[in-house]
Structure formats: structure tokens, C-alpha cells
N, C-alpha and C positions, 0 to 999 in steps of 0.2 A: 541503854547499857545490851540486854537482852539484844535487840533490835540490833547492833552495832555487830555482834557476836553471829547475829545468823547472814547478815548479808557477807563477815569473812569467812565463815565457811560457801556462803555460794561460789564467790569467789574466788575461793581456791579450787572448789568443786569445778571449776571453769578454766582453771591453771593444766595446762599439759593437755596431758593425752586425752582430757574431758572435751577439751577447746574444739582439738580435733577431730573428738566426734563429732560434737557440735556440727563444725564448718562442712564437714564429709556430709552428713545428713541433710545442709542447706543443700552443697553440693546434686545429689544423688535426688532431693527433690524437685531441684529446677530440672534436672535433666529430667528426670522422669514425664517432667507435664512437657516439657519439650516436644520428647518422645511418641509420648500421647497426642498430641500437638497433630504432628507430621503423620501419624498413620488414620488420625481422624480425618485431616486436610487431603491423604491420598484414598483412605476411600469411598471421602464425599464425590472425586474425583472419576475414579471408578465408574461408580455407581453413574456418574453420569455422558460416559463414555460410553457403556452398557446399553443406555436410555439411545443414548443417537445412535448407536448401533444395531437396536430392533428396532426402532424408526424404521432405518434403512431395509433392513431384513424383511419386517409387516410391509412395504409399500412395493418391494421385488413381488413379494409372493398374490400380490394383489395383481399387478400387473399382468403374469403368469397366468393369474386365472382369467383374465381377460386376453388375453392370445393375444398380449403386442410381442410380436413378429420383427427380426432379424432386419428383412427388408423390407416392411413400413417404417423399420425405424431410420433405415438409411436412406430411405425416398424423402421419409420428411428432412433429416437434419443435415441434408449436402446440400438444402435450400438455401439459397444467398436471402437475405434477410428482406432486400426488396419484392426479390420472388416468392415468398413465407406473407409478407402483410398483405400482397394482389391475392393470394390467394383463399387467404382467411378474410376478407372485405368481401370479396368477390364470393363467398360460402364453397369455393370449388373445396376447400377440407373446409375439416371440424377442428375450433377449438382444444376441442378435448384429446381428440385423435393427436394433435400436435402435445399438444403437454404430456398427454399418454406417450410415446414417441424419445421427448425429453428427458423423462423423468426414468424411463428405461435406461437413457445411453448416460445420464449421468451418473446414474447407479452403478451400473459395468464399466465406465472408467477410476469411479471412484473404489473402487476393490484395487483398481492399480495404484493408483496418484493420492487418496486420501485427500479429495479438496470438497469434499461434501462435509457440512458441517451434520447436519441433519434435513429431513426432507419438509416441505412450507402442507400438511397435510388438507387445507384448505382448497388447493392448487385445482385438485379438481374440479368440488364443486365451483366452481369460479366457470373455470372455464366452460363447463355449460351452461353457466347463467350466459355468459357470452356466447355461443351459440343462437340461446332464445331471445338471443337481439335481437329487436325490428328495428326499423329507418336509420339514423346518420350509427356510425359506429366512431370508437376515439382511436384516434392515430396509430396506435398499439394494440388493434385490435386481436386479440384471442396469441398475442407473442408472451413467451415463455421469459422469463427474466428471470437468471440467478442472484441474492441478494448476499453482500458484506456481512457477516455476524457480528458487524459493530452497528446496525445498522435496527431500530428496535421491532418487532414484528411481532402484533400484539400476541398473546400466552405464550411468548417464548422469551427464555432468557436472554441477554445480552449482556455476555462475559470479556471480551478484549483479550479471552484464551486466562483469563483470571478467576481461581474459584471461587472467590468473596462472593462473585456474584450467579452461582447456580443455589437454583432453588428458588430466583425473585423474577419473576417472567415480568413484562414489562405488560401494560394496561392500554398501551394505541398504536396504531402503526407508528414510523415516520412520515413526516412531510413527504418526501420523496416517494413514500412505495403509495400513499395516500393518490398524491399524484397520478402515477405507473395506473394503478387499479382506475382509475378516472378516467385515461383515455386507452382501457382495455385491455393494459397487460397484466400478466395472469404471473406471479413470481411462487417458483416452484421450487425451490432451493436455495437455502444456506449458507455460506464458500466458507470457507477455514482463513482465520489471521494468523500472526505469528504472537504471543506474550506481549501485552503494553502494545503492542503495534508498534513498536519505534524499533524496528530494523529489516529489513532488507532479504530478511528469511525467511518465513512460513513455520512456526511449531509453535507446539503449546500443552502441556503436560494434559490439558484436557480427552484435546481432539488429533490431537500427535502431529507428527509431521504430514505435512505435503510435498510431491515429488513432481518434476517439469516432466511433463509428457517428452521429452527429446532426449532426454537422461534424467533417468532417474537417481542418477548420484550429487547429480544436483538437484537449487530449489530453483522452483519459476518467479522467486524475490517476493518483496509486498512490499507492504504489508496486507494487499489484497492478493495476495497469491492465491488464496482458493481462487476467487475467478481469472484468473491470467491461467491456470493449469485448467480448470472447467475449458475454458471456451477455447482455448489453443488446442484441446483433443477434440472437440464436436460434442458437449457435452451440455453447453447451452451456447447460445446464438447473442445473446443479450445480458449486461452484469452491471450493476452498480457497483462504487468504489470510496473509498477519501484518500487524500494526499497531504501532507503534514511537510512529508520530504522527498515527496518521487511515490509516493506508497500506489499509485496509477503509474502513475509510469515506465517506475522498474519491473514490475511484473509485465509490461506489457512490449517491453524491450526483449528481458529473458525470455518471452511463452511466445512472441512472434506474434502479437495480434496488434491494435488498435485500442488508446486511451486518449483518453483529455482531463487536464486539469482543468474545471475555469479557474476562473476568477473567483478568490471565498468570496461567496455571499451571491454571486450571478446564481447558484442552486441549493434551497435552503439544507443546510445539514440539521435542522430538531428534528429531533429524535433517534443523536448516536449518542455512541456510549460518552459518558463525561470526563471522562479520563486527561482530557487535551484542554479543557473547556475554559478555565479557570483565566488559561495562559494566551493573550488577545493578538500579542503583536506580530508573531506571523501565526496565521490561524489556518484553521483545514478548512480545505474544497471537496466539495461533492462531487461527483464525477461518475462517466462510464468507461466504460470496455466493450468492445466486441471485436468479429472478426475483420472484418472490414472497416473502411471509415462511413458508410453508407447507416451501418448500426446506430454507432457513436452521433451522426447528422440527426436521425428518425429518434433519437432518444433526446435528443435537444429539440428537435422541436416541438415533442408533446413536453417535454417539462416545462419550458418555458410560456405559461402559460397564466392566466387570471385566477384559475385555482391553485395555483401553487401562491401567489403575491396573495388573494385573500389570504389562503390558510399561515402566508411568514409575511408579515407588511414591511420588515427588516427587506427584506428581495426588495431586487432595485424593479419595479412594473415592464421591464424592457424586453417582449417579445423576443423568438430569434427572428435575426432581419438578413432575409432572402438575398437583399439588394445586396449586401456585403458577402453574402457565401457566394452567389451568380457573376461576381463580379468581374470581368474580362481589364479587366485596368494593368497594363503591367505592373507590377512593382521593382522596391529598390528593396532587396533582402543581402540583412551582414548574412552572413555566416565565418566560423569557427571550427579547427580542427581539435586543441585543445582548450584548456581551459584557462591554461598558465600557470594551476599547480599540480595536478594529475593527469600526466598527459592518457588519451585515449588509447587503445588498441590499436594497431593498424586493420583491421578489420571492421570497426569504425570508424576510422579517417575515411575508407575505402565508398561506406553506406553515404558518409557526408556528399564526399567528392561525386559519386553517384547521382545522388539527387543536386548536386550542382548542377549537371548536366542538363539532368531532365529539365531544371525551370530555367535554365539556358536557353533550353531548345524549347520554348510559350515565353518566349521574350523577354523574361524576369533578367533583371538587370541583378549581379551577384557581386558582393561586396563583403572584401574581405575584414575581418575586424577581430579585434580580441575583450572581454567579457572586461567588465571592472573588479580589477585585484578577485578573486579569487576565494586567497584563504581570507583578506579581510571578512568575505561577505561569510566564509564557515566559521570561521570566528561569533559574529554575532548570532548568524542561527544557535551557534553551540550553546551560547552566551543564555538565548533568547529559554530554550529546552532544559534547562539545565536550570535556571532563574532563581526556584527554592530550593537547590540544592538537591533536587530529585527528591523531596519528601511526598511529594504528589502521588510517587510512583513507590516509595517505600509502605505507605500509608497503606496501599489497595493492595501493596503484596506482600501486607504480614501478614506471618503464616503460613505465605503461598512455598507452593514445591517451585524452583528456579529450576525453568528450561535454560537446556543445555547452550541456545542461543544468547542467553541474554546475563547466564550467569559472570561472567566475568564484568559487566557491567554492573549488578547488583552486591557484588561481593566490594564490590571498589566503591561504593558507593555508601556502602554500610561502615569504611573508612573514617577513624577523624580527617579533619581538611589539613591540617600537617601533616600527615599519610601522603594523602593525594596529590599535596603538593610536589613530597618527595620523592614518589611513584612516575608523577608527570615532568619533571627534574630530572631521571633517568631515564626515565621511556623518551625524550626527545633528544638527549647526547645518544645512545644505544640506536635510535632509528633515523639518525642523523636528520627528521623532522620537526620541527617546532612543534607542528598541528598536532602527531603524534599527543605528545602531552599535553597540548591545549586542551585536546578530547578528553582529557582526565579532569585537568584543572576548571574544569569549567562547568565537573559534577559540584565545586563545592559551595557554587551558585555566590549570588551576586548579593552584595553587604547589606545593602540600606536602599531603601524607598528614592533616596535624592541617586544615587547611580545608579538605580534601573530606570530613574526618570531621563538620566542623561545616554542610557544604551539606547529609550527608545529615541533619543532625538538623531543616534549613532544610525538607528534604522533607515530614518528619515531622510539625514543627509544621504545616506549609500543609494535613496531611489532617487532621488532628485541628481544626482550623481550622474548616474546611470543612463535617466532619462533625458538629461544637458547629452550624456555620449551618441544617443540614439538620433537627437537633430541635429547632431555636428555632423553626421553621418549622414544623414537624411535617408534613414530607413524605414521602414513600414511594416520587416517582420523580422526575425532571426532563422536562422534553420543552424544546430549543431548536432553530436554525439547524443544520440538515445539516452547511452550512462557511458561510463568508462571503458565499463568492457561486458561480455556478455556473461548468460547464466551461468551463477558459482557451484561450487562443490560447497556440502551441510558441512554448518557448524565452522564458514569460514570470513560470517560477519567481522568481526572485530580484526583480521587480521587484511579486511579489504575495504574497511567505513570509508575511509577517503578518497573512497569514488562518486560516494552519494554530494558531491562539491555540484555535479554536473546538473542535479535535478532539486538539491537544497536552494541555487543560486532561487531560481522566480516565484520558490517559495518564500522565501526573505522578501521578493520584489511585490509579489503578488501579481504574477503577468499570468496569466492561460494560455498552458504549453499543453503539448499533445505529442502523443510517440508512432510512428507507421513503420510499419518493418520494410526493409529493404533488401536487404542482403543476407546471407550465411557465413560463415567462418570457415576459409577456404585453407588447402595445403601451403598456399603463397602467404596468408597471410602470417601461421605460423612460420616459414622461415623468416620472414620481414621480421618477428618479435627477436631476431638478432641485434637490431637495433633499437630496441628500447633498454631503456634508461635503466639505471639500477642503484642505484646514488643515496635514494630511501628504502625502509622497512616495505614501504607503502608498493613499489614500485617493484623491490624483490619479490614482493607478495604477487604483485599480476601478474608479472612475467613467471612465475609457479605456475600460477592455475592455466594463462595462457595455451603453457606446454602441456597440459596434463589433459589431454583428450576434447577439444572447444572446438573439433573440427566439426560443421553442420549444422551450430548454434546458429542463432535467430540474429540481428543486430535490426535495430532502429533510429531513426536520425527526431529527435526531437525540433519540433516548429514552435515557434515563441510569437507573441503579437501582444502587444499594450493591454494593458486593463479593461476588462468587457468587449476584445473583440475577438472573443471566442467563436465567432462566423468565420475570421480572417484563418485563423490558426486552422478550422475545420479544410476550408477551400484550400488552402496550402496544401495540408493531409492528403487531399484528394485527387491534385496535380501529379504528385510525388507518386501514390499510389496509380494510377494511368501510367506516370512514365517509367516506373518497374514494370508493368505488367505489361508494355510497348517494348521496351529494349529487351525483352526477358524473350 
């Protein structure tokens, strides 16, 4: 009886005002804990950022003490990679002088563009070792190489722009870094990426925002955006990146440089950030960026070697095939200006038309074509990367600060499935584009293993039908816009994401694809935007973006071949590069 009375008293205490106090206390405690975690994360991020900035300043002081002059920097960094390789191989220039000049150039450019994460401190020591080398030298002897931040470098954090990975230095180099070193290259700086690396912008809370070297109000593309900006501005001559939806080719197009996305698995991606490795239907490709095609070719020759095949036995042991790259046989090449979903802008059309003329002048037959159902392909891509309901991203981003470039994506990912579907339906109506809604709906994931199994079959069907199309047309390769448009303003990814269809297509197909710069936006291209369609939200956003000061921005073309024919892609890129130079 006494116990019952005590319980009645306790319940009475919890009634009314006292219950409100308990609830309020719980809410305050929860809020306080959230605020504490936010400021703890902010402090962690700030400390890492300051550490990297201090490292850059320390290196700058060291180079200043060594007397690295501007004239010396200009003399070295202006050299094309073919000339630099020759001078290093013959000993005409020293590797340590080259690395110091590129370090100085990179640091100066970084002050303007924020493209370098941190210097690789061992670079000078490695360069000195190269200068002591006797006998045969590696194919990239003494060549400075910039490294995208998502590659493992022993002793350094690999964060992909996420605070979770701060303070967790990796224990060994990535496979591709080991091979580059074996071939005599000198990794010297690490470059910036977007948070989670799943956007074509380049910004994260740790390292900040990277700017485009031709317009600082615009981004360099992503996710290999730091590479694109640094190479285009002259602070690196060769860099490595990754590509799961255009992350090498988009920066190449937006920064006016060359980039190659090989067939996934042709180059080892061992030792890269594990964020997307659980998803295997559309795999990440490890690839190369450079100022010109020669740089990409040299890198591929060096990487496709026995040492890489031994380090990673999953890589097909196929060395660089000179006979395919140097083949003079006329080709049948398909081309298109638009993918059938998002119209590319006039300057991108003109880039393809100039390319068509250049290739026809070299005896190739150009075949007009239309890629197979671009909207269907984009659905396959979205369902793949969002198959787990974005849980992998949300787990990795738990307690993190969301960068402005991905905030909309993550806030939507947190919503219940019913809310996502409601927003998707509204977006489809408002945008007049069912794909705009589908991009939101795909965040809810694939419901069952059976559905995922059938999704994999759908991807294989798309690959089979595309191959059949190529066979029917009798084509060896394809050229098309490097992207739907040139460099975009900061924080515009969500408004322009539909343009990704031009790059994601060849990730879903797993075809090798490279981008080479061809032209720049002209005043006439802007006048021609008067005829650009405005039926959908993406079309309206693209037109508005193009009318906002795009004259002078780079426009490239994309060259594509069947799987494991990277050498054919590079042959086409080289012929286009020659053709453009001759015309200019």
C-alpha cells in the first residue's frame, strides 16, 4: 500500500508543470550536446586547416631561403612535359631545381585559388635521390606530380573533405603513388576536393573553396577540382585524380586542360578513400590530368608497367600498346552535339563541329549518331549511387559540418522516404522535368536485394544495347561535348546537376573517355543562346548561367572508345590537339 501511495505521489509530481520541466530539461540537454559536438567538430576542422596553411607557409619560407627566383620558376614551369622529361633524363636540369620551382609556383597559385591542400614534405629529399641516380632512369624521372587528396600518402590524412578522417594518417602509399615513384616521379603537393567527392564543385569545410583560374567567381569542376585549377594555372605539370561521374573530365573541360578516365580497373585504385568502394556496379576510375595530351600519354606509359601488375593483381597485365596509339588507320567516328536530354550550349556545339572538321581533314569518317536514351542511363546511375538510401554518406558525415555545396543533398537525405517522394513529385511538376524529381526520389534507395539484382541486370542490358548500337553504326570511337557547359558559378551544382549526363554515361558503360580543350566561349556563342530551349528548370538555369559572364571560358570535347582501348582515346585526343593548333 505504501508503495502504491509513493507511485501516486511520483505520478502526481510528473503531471502538469513538472512534466514540462522534465521535457524542457531533456530538450536543453540534447541541444547542449548538439552544440558541443558542432563546436568540437568546428575546432577540429579549424585546427587541421591551420596546420595545412602553416605547412604551406613553412615551405614558402624554406624556398625563399634557398633563393628560388621568379625567373628560374618561369624558365622551368614554361617547359612542355616532353622537353622537361628530356632535360631531366639527360641531366641538363636537376630534379631538385624542378621540384623547388614547381613547389614555389604551386604555393603562389594556391594563395589565389586555394587549390593545394598541403605540401608533401618528402618531395625535396626524393628529388635529391633522383639526382643521385646512375644508370637507367624511370620514364618520369624527376617529374613533379600533384596528387588528389583522396589518394593515400603515407603519414598524411586522407579525408575526402570530411572531419571524421582528420587525425588518421594512413600507413602506406596508394598503389598508383608507389608506381609513380618507381618510375622516377616526385609527388610534391596534395590537391583539394569537394566534401564526399560527389559534386562537380570543389569546396569542403576543412580546406575551403577552390577557384577557377580563369574566373574566380566560378569553380574548377570536381571532384578533381584542385588538380584542374593547379595544372591550368601552371602550378603542376602532371596530376592524378579519380572519376566516378566525371570527376576527371569535368575539371579538364572547365579548366582547359587534358584528362583521361580509363576503363575502371585499367589503372589500380588501390589506396584511395573507401567512401564509395562498397558500390561496385559503377566503379571509380583512377586517371590522369595534364596540360597537354603528351603528359597523359607519358603517365599512362609509366603506370601500365609490370610493377603495378605485381602490386595489384586485379589489374589486367596489359602494358601501353604503342601500336594502337600510333596507328594511322582511318577511323569511323560517331559524333553528337546533344545527348537527347540536356541540350549542350552553343560553344560546346562549336567545339564538336571544329573537332569534326579537324578529324575529317585527317581522313576519318564522321558518323552522326544519338546515344542510347540518356535519361534511362541517368536513372541507372542515380539508382546505383543512391542504392543504400545514401546511408554510407550519412554515416560518414555524422556530426560533420555540411559544406554549402552539398547541404541541400544531405538535408534531403535526412528526410523520411514519404517526404522525399512528396518533394520529388512537386519538383517534377515545378521543373517540368521528371528527372529533376527522380534525382530526389533516388535518395530513398533500392528496397531489396532482389530489386538491386534486377537493377544490375538493367545496367548490363544498357551496356549490351549500346555496344549493339556501336556495332550497327560500325564506329570505332565517339566524340561529343566535354560537358553540357563550361565552368559554373559557385554553389550552383544543385541548379545545374542535369548536365552530368554527358559524363556519367561513360561511367555507367565503363568506356574509357578523355577530354581535350578545343575552343573558348565567344560573344557570338552568347548571342546564339537566344535559341537555347527554356522548357525545363535545368534548361532555364543553364541559359541564365551562360548569360552571366562566360565569354573566354574553356570548352572541350570528349573522346570515347570501347573498354580497354585507352590508347585509341589518346590517339584521337592527340589528333584533335594537333588539329586545333594548326587551325589557330
